[in-house]
C-alpha positions in Angstrom: 10.1 52.0 113.8 8.3 48.7 114.1 8.3 49.1 117.9 6.8 52.6 117.6 4.0 51.4 115.4 3.1 48.6 117.7 3.2 50.9 120.7 1.0 53.3 118.9 -1.5 50.6 118.1 -1.6 49.5 121.7 -2.1 53.0 123.0 -5.0 53.5 120.5 -6.6 50.2 121.5 -6.3 51.2 125.2 -7.9 54.5 124.4 -10.8 52.9 122.5 -11.3 50.5 125.4 -11.4 53.5 127.9 -13.8 55.4 125.7 -16.0 52.3 125.3 -16.6 52.5 129.0 -17.2 56.2 128.8 -19.6 55.9 125.9 -21.1 52.6 127.1 -20.8 50.8 123.8 -18.7 48.0 125.2 -21.6 46.8 127.4 -24.3 44.5 126.3 -27.9 45.8 126.2 -29.9 44.8 129.2 -33.0 44.2 127.2 -33.6 43.6 123.5 -36.0 46.1 122.0 -39.4 44.7 121.5 -41.3 44.8 118.2 -43.9 47.0 119.8 -41.4 49.5 121.2 -39.6 49.6 117.8 -42.9 50.3 116.0 -43.6 53.1 118.4 -40.2 54.6 117.9 -40.7 54.4 114.1 -44.3 55.7 114.2 -43.7 59.4 113.3 -41.5 58.3 110.4 -44.0 55.9 109.0 -46.7 58.6 109.3 -44.7 61.4 107.7 -43.6 59.4 104.6 -41.9 62.2 102.8 -38.6 63.9 103.5 -35.8 66.1 102.0 -32.2 65.1 101.6 -29.7 68.0 101.2 -26.1 67.4 99.9 -24.0 70.4 100.5 -20.2 70.7 100.7 -17.1 71.8 99.0 -18.2 69.8 95.9 -21.0 72.4 95.5 -18.4 74.8 94.2 -17.0 72.3 91.7 -20.6 72.0 90.5 -19.8 68.5 89.0 -21.4 66.3 91.7 -20.4 65.1 95.1 -18.0 62.4 93.8 -16.0 64.9 91.8 -12.8 64.4 93.9 -13.0 60.6 93.3 -14.0 60.7 89.6 -11.3 63.2 88.7 -8.8 61.6 91.2 -7.9 64.9 92.8 -5.3 65.2 95.5 -6.0 67.0 98.8 -3.9 69.9 97.5 -5.9 70.2 94.3 -9.2 70.0 96.2 -8.1 72.7 98.7 -9.1 75.4 96.3 -12.8 74.8 97.2 -12.0 74.9 100.9 -10.2 78.2 100.5 -13.2 79.7 98.6 -16.1 78.2 100.5 -18.3 81.2 101.4 -22.0 80.6 100.6 -23.1 84.2 100.6 -26.7 83.4 99.7 -27.1 80.7 102.3 -30.6 81.1 104.0 -31.3 77.8 105.8 -34.7 79.0 107.0 -35.7 79.4 103.3 -34.4 75.8 102.7 -36.8 74.6 105.5 -39.6 76.6 104.1 -39.2 75.1 100.7 -39.3 71.6 102.3 -42.5 72.4 104.2 -44.2 73.9 101.1 -43.3 70.7 99.2 -45.1 68.6 101.8 -41.9 67.2 103.4 -41.9 66.5 107.1 -38.3 65.8 107.9 -34.8 66.8 106.5 -31.5 65.0 106.4 -28.4 67.2 105.8 -24.8 66.1 105.1 -22.7 66.9 108.1 -19.7 65.3 106.3 -19.6 63.6 102.9 -16.9 61.4 101.5 -14.7 64.4 100.8 -14.1 64.6 104.6 -15.1 68.3 104.9 -17.3 69.0 108.0 -20.2 71.4 108.0 -20.0 71.5 111.8 -17.4 72.9 114.3 -15.7 69.7 115.2 -12.8 69.9 117.7 -11.2 66.8 116.1 -10.3 68.4 112.7 -9.3 71.7 111.1 -11.0 70.6 107.9 -14.3 72.2 108.9 -16.6 75.0 107.9 -15.6 77.3 110.7 -12.1 77.6 109.2 -13.4 78.6 105.8 -14.3 82.2 104.8 -17.9 81.4 105.9 -16.7 80.8 109.5 -20.1 79.8 110.9 -21.3 76.3 112.0 -23.8 75.4 109.3 -25.1 72.4 111.2 -26.0 74.6 114.2 -27.9 76.9 111.9 -29.7 74.0 110.2 -30.8 72.4 113.5 -32.3 75.6 114.8 -34.0 76.4 111.5 -35.5 72.9 111.1 -36.9 72.9 114.7 -38.3 76.4 114.2 -40.1 75.1 111.1 -41.5 72.0 112.9 -39.4 69.6 110.8 -37.7 66.5 112.2 -33.9 66.7 112.2 -31.7 64.3 110.4 -27.9 64.0 110.0 -26.0 62.3 107.2 -22.4 61.4 108.2 -20.0 59.7 105.9 -18.1 56.7 107.2 -15.7 57.2 104.4 -13.2 60.1 104.5 -10.9 60.8 101.5 -9.1 63.6 103.3 -8.2 62.1 106.7 -4.5 61.0 106.8 -5.3 57.7 108.5 -8.1 56.6 106.1 -6.3 53.9 104.1 -6.3 54.1 100.3 -8.5 51.4 98.6 -10.0 50.8 95.3 -12.7 53.5 95.9 -10.2 56.2 97.0 -9.3 59.2 94.8 -5.6 58.3 95.1 -6.1 54.7 94.2 -3.1 53.4 92.2 -3.2 51.8 88.8 -1.2 48.9 90.1 -2.4 46.8 93.1 1.2 46.3 94.3 1.4 49.9 95.2 -1.3 49.9 97.9 1.1 48.8 100.7 3.5 51.7 100.1 0.8 54.3 99.7 -0.7 53.2 103.1 2.5 53.1 105.0 2.0 55.0 108.3 -1.8 55.1 107.9 -3.8 53.5 110.7 -7.5 52.7 110.5 -7.6 52.3 114.3 -6.8 56.0 114.6 -9.4 56.8 111.9 -12.1 54.8 113.7 -11.4 56.7 116.9 -11.8 60.0 114.9 -15.1 58.6 113.4 -16.5 57.7 116.9 -15.5 61.1 118.4 -17.2 63.0 115.6 -20.4 60.9 115.8 -20.4 61.6 119.5 -20.1 65.3 118.9 -23.0 65.3 116.5 -25.2 63.4 118.9 -24.4 65.4 122.0 -23.9 69.0 120.8 -27.1 69.6 118.9 -29.9 68.3 121.1 -32.3 65.6 120.0 -31.6 64.1 116.5 -34.3 62.1 114.9 -32.5 60.3 112.1 -28.9 59.3 111.5 -27.8 58.4 108.0 -24.4 56.6 108.0 -22.9 56.0 104.6 -21.4 53.7 103.4 -19.9 50.2 103.6 -18.3 48.4 100.7 -16.6 45.5 102.4 -15.9 43.4 99.3 -12.2 42.7 98.4 -10.0 45.6 99.6 -12.9 47.9 100.5 -14.3 49.1 103.9 -17.0 47.5 105.9 -18.3 46.7 109.4 -14.9 45.6 110.7 -13.4 48.9 109.8 -16.2 50.8 111.7 -16.7 48.1 114.3 -20.3 48.6 113.4 -21.9 46.7 116.4 -20.1 49.0 118.9 -20.7 52.1 116.9 -24.5 51.4 116.9 -24.5 50.7 120.6 -22.8 54.0 121.2 -25.3 55.8 119.0 -28.4 54.3 120.7 -27.1 55.1 124.1 -26.5 58.7 123.1 -29.9 59.1 121.3 -32.2 56.2 122.3 -35.1 57.3 120.0 -32.9 57.8 116.9 -33.7 56.1 113.6 -30.8 54.5 111.7 -30.3 53.5 108.1 -28.8 50.2 106.9 -25.4 51.1 105.5 -23.2 49.7 108.3 -23.4 46.1 107.1 -25.7 45.2 110.1 -29.0 43.6 109.7 -32.1 44.4 111.7 -31.6 41.3 113.8 -28.4 42.8 115.0 -30.1 46.0 116.1 -28.2 48.0 113.5 -30.7 49.0 110.9 -34.2 50.5 111.2 -34.8 50.8 107.5 -33.5 49.8 104.1 -32.4 52.4 101.6 -33.0 51.5 98.0 -31.2 54.2 96.0 -32.3 55.6 92.7 -34.6 52.7 91.9 -37.7 52.8 89.7 -41.2 52.6 91.1 -41.7 49.0 90.0 -38.6 47.9 91.9 -40.1 49.1 95.2 -42.5 46.1 95.3 -39.7 43.9 96.6 -39.5 46.0 99.8 -43.2 45.6 100.6 -43.7 44.6 104.2 -40.3 46.1 105.3 -39.4 49.5 106.7 -37.7 51.3 103.8 -36.9 54.7 102.5 -36.0 55.1 98.8 -33.5 57.9 98.3 -33.9 59.8 95.0 -32.5 62.8 93.2 -34.3 65.2 90.9 -31.5 64.4 88.4 -28.6 62.0 88.3 -26.4 63.4 91.0 -26.6 64.3 94.7 -24.4 67.4 94.9 -25.0 70.4 92.7 -24.3 69.8 89.1 -24.6 72.9 86.8 -24.5 70.9 83.5 -26.5 67.8 84.4 -29.8 67.8 82.6 -31.5 64.4 83.1 -34.1 65.9 85.5 -37.3 63.9 86.4 -40.6 65.5 85.5 -43.4 66.0 88.0 -45.3 62.9 87.1 -42.1 60.8 87.6 -41.5 62.3 91.0 -45.1 61.8 92.1 -45.0 58.2 90.8 -42.0 57.5 93.1 -43.7 59.1 96.1 -47.0 57.3 95.6 -45.3 54.0 94.8 -43.2 54.3 98.0 -46.2 54.7 100.1 -48.2 52.1 98.2 -45.5 49.6 99.2 -45.4 50.7 102.8 -42.3 52.9 102.6 -40.9 56.5 102.5 -39.4 58.8 99.9 -36.5 61.1 100.7 -35.9 63.5 97.8 -32.6 65.3 97.4 -31.6 68.9 96.7 -28.0 69.9 96.0 -27.6 73.6 96.8 -25.3 75.8 94.7 -21.9 77.0 95.9 -23.6 80.2 97.0 -26.0 78.2 99.2 -29.2 78.7 97.1 -31.5 76.1 95.6 -31.2 75.6 91.9 -34.2 77.1 90.1 -34.9 73.7 88.5 -35.1 72.2 92.0 -37.4 75.0 93.2 -39.7 74.3 90.2 -39.8 70.6 91.0 -40.5 71.3 94.7 -43.3 73.7 93.9 -44.9 71.2 91.6 -44.7 68.5 94.3 -46.1 70.9 96.8 -49.1 71.9 94.6 -50.1 68.2 94.4 -49.4 67.5 98.1 -51.5 70.6 99.1 -54.6 68.9 97.6 -53.7 65.2 98.0 -51.4 64.7 101.0 -54.1 62.7 102.8 -53.3 59.8 100.5 -49.6 60.0 101.7 -49.5 60.9 105.4 -50.4 58.1 107.7 -50.9 55.7 104.8 -49.3 52.5 103.6 -50.0 49.4 101.6 -53.7 48.5 100.9 -55.0 45.2 102.2 -54.3 42.4 99.7 -58.0 41.8 99.0 -58.3 45.2 97.3 -57.3 44.8 93.7 -56.0 48.0 92.0 -57.7 48.6 88.6 -55.3 48.9 85.7 -53.5 52.3 85.6 -54.0 52.9 89.3 -52.0 52.6 92.5 -53.6 52.2 96.0 -52.6 53.6 99.4 -54.5 53.0 102.6 -55.0 54.7 105.9 -55.7 52.0 108.4 -56.7 54.3 111.2 -59.3 56.2 109.2 -60.5 53.3 107.0 -59.8 55.3 103.9 -58.6 53.8 100.6 -57.0 56.1 98.0 -56.9 55.3 94.3 -54.3 57.3 92.3 -55.3 57.6 88.7 -52.2 57.4 86.6 -54.4 56.6 83.6 -57.7 58.5 83.5 -60.5 56.2 82.3 -61.9 57.7 79.0 -65.1 55.6 79.4 -66.2 57.7 82.4 -66.4 54.7 84.7 -64.0 52.8 86.9 -64.7 49.3 88.1 -63.2 47.7 91.2 -62.9 44.0 92.0 -63.5 42.8 95.6 -64.9 46.2 96.6 -68.6 45.2 96.7 -70.4 46.0 99.9 -67.2 47.6 101.4 -67.5 51.2 100.4 -69.9 53.8 101.9 -68.8 57.0 100.1 -66.5 58.1 97.2 -65.1 61.5 96.3 -62.2 63.2 94.6 -59.6 64.2 97.1 -58.5 67.5 95.5 -62.0 69.1 95.8 -64.1 66.7 97.9 -66.6 66.4 95.0 -68.8 63.3 95.3 -68.5 60.4 92.9 -71.6 58.3 92.3 -71.3 54.6 93.1 -73.2 52.7 90.4 -75.9 50.3 91.9 -74.7 46.7 92.1 -76.3 43.4 92.6 -76.6 42.2 96.3 -74.1 39.4 95.7 -71.8 41.3 93.3 -68.2 41.7 94.5 -67.6 44.7 92.3 -68.4 48.4 92.4 -68.4 50.9 89.6 -67.7 54.7 90.0 -69.1 57.2 87.6 -66.4 59.8 86.8 -66.5 63.1 84.9 -65.7 62.7 81.2 -62.8 65.2 81.5 -59.9 64.6 83.7 -59.6 67.1 86.6 -56.8 69.6 86.3 -54.6 67.6 88.7 -51.4 65.8 87.6 -52.5 62.5 89.2 -56.1 62.7 90.5 -56.9 60.8 93.7 -60.2 59.1 94.6 -60.9 58.7 98.3 -63.1 55.7 99.3 -64.6 55.6 102.8 -64.8 52.0 103.9 -67.2 50.3 106.2 
C-alpha cells in the first residue's frame, strides 16, 4: 500500500510537470509588467467602478446561505438532495444582465463553482456539474453570451476550496471536520491534495479557454493558518502564471496569498466593511464586496437588508477612496431575483440614472480640497470635475468650502443641471460659498458638480 501511494504521488508530480510545460506556468516571465502597462490593463475597471456579484448554486435551494453545508455539517449524501432537484425553471440570465445594467453596473462576476464543489459549467473533469442535473444546460455558457450581448464585462468566481471533491483534505473549515483533532489523519487517509490541485488547474484552464475573453477572475479563498489551506496547496505562483498566459489582460483578486509584488493580485477585496473602513485602502486598487443583506447565497428568512442610503454610502465611499464596489445578488432556487433585491437594484439605478457622472471615471479628490461636514467628494481628473455628495443637506441654504477659492468656474446640481450661485468672495479669500435652495431636492443623496479651472 505504501509503495502504491508513493508511485501515485510520483505519477501526479510527473503529470503536473508535463502540464506545466503545456500551460507554460513553469517558465519565468520574460519581462515584468510595467506600472504603466498594469494601469492600462486596469483602466476599464477603474473607470467603471460598479459591478454585480451573483452567488448561485445548489445552496440556492436550501435558501439558508452559501455556507449551509458547512454550518449544518452536511455530508455529501445529505447535500445530494439539492443536486437531484436543481432545475431553475425561471432562470432568465438576460434579465439578470438587464437588472445589472439598469442599476448602473458595468461588469458582472458569477460563481462558476463555490465551496460546495458544484460546477455551473460543463467540466469534463467532474460529474458534479449542472449538465448532470435536471436543468442539463451549461449556465456559464448562457451567462457569458448574455453578458456580452448586454455590453457588460465578464467575470468568473471560482472556489479554490471544494467540500465535495474526494481528494480535498478535511481541515478545520470542512463540513466533515471532527470534534477531535486526533481524527484528522484517519479521515484524510487516501486523500491527496496533489490530485486535487491538478483538478483545480484543469478546471481553471477550462474556464479560461472555453468561453472566450474573460475580464475578471475571482479566486476564493486562502486560509493558510494552522491546518487550513493556502498558497502552498494551490501552488499560487504557478497558478497565476498559467492564468496570465491563458488570459493576459485578465484582472485577478487577492485571495491566493500572493502580494502585488509577486504578480498575483491586481486588487484587494475588503469584504462587508463599513464606509469609514475604506479610508485605509485609499491609494490602492481595491474592490469592496458587499451584500444587500448578511449572506451571499439566497436566504429566504434573512432580514437584515441595507436600505438605499446605506448602499449608496458604500458606493460613494468606495469611489471617494479610489476603489470599486461589487454588490451581490443571490438568485432563488428557481433562478429569479428576490423581490427585495430587485427593489434595491431599482433604487440604486434611479440614483445612478441622475448621478452616475460622479461615479464613472472618478476617484479620490485631490488632498487640498477639504470636504465640508456631512459631504463626501469624488473627482474626475480627465474632466476637471469635483463632485460633492450631500449626505447632510445644509438647512442654512449655504455651503462653504475651504481651499476652493479661485478654483471653481461653475456649480450645478447633477440631477437636473440647475445652476447654483457662487457667492462673491474677496480676492485673497481661499473659500467659496454656494447658495442652495432651502428645500432638499427629491434625491436620496443630492450631488453638486463643480467645474474647476
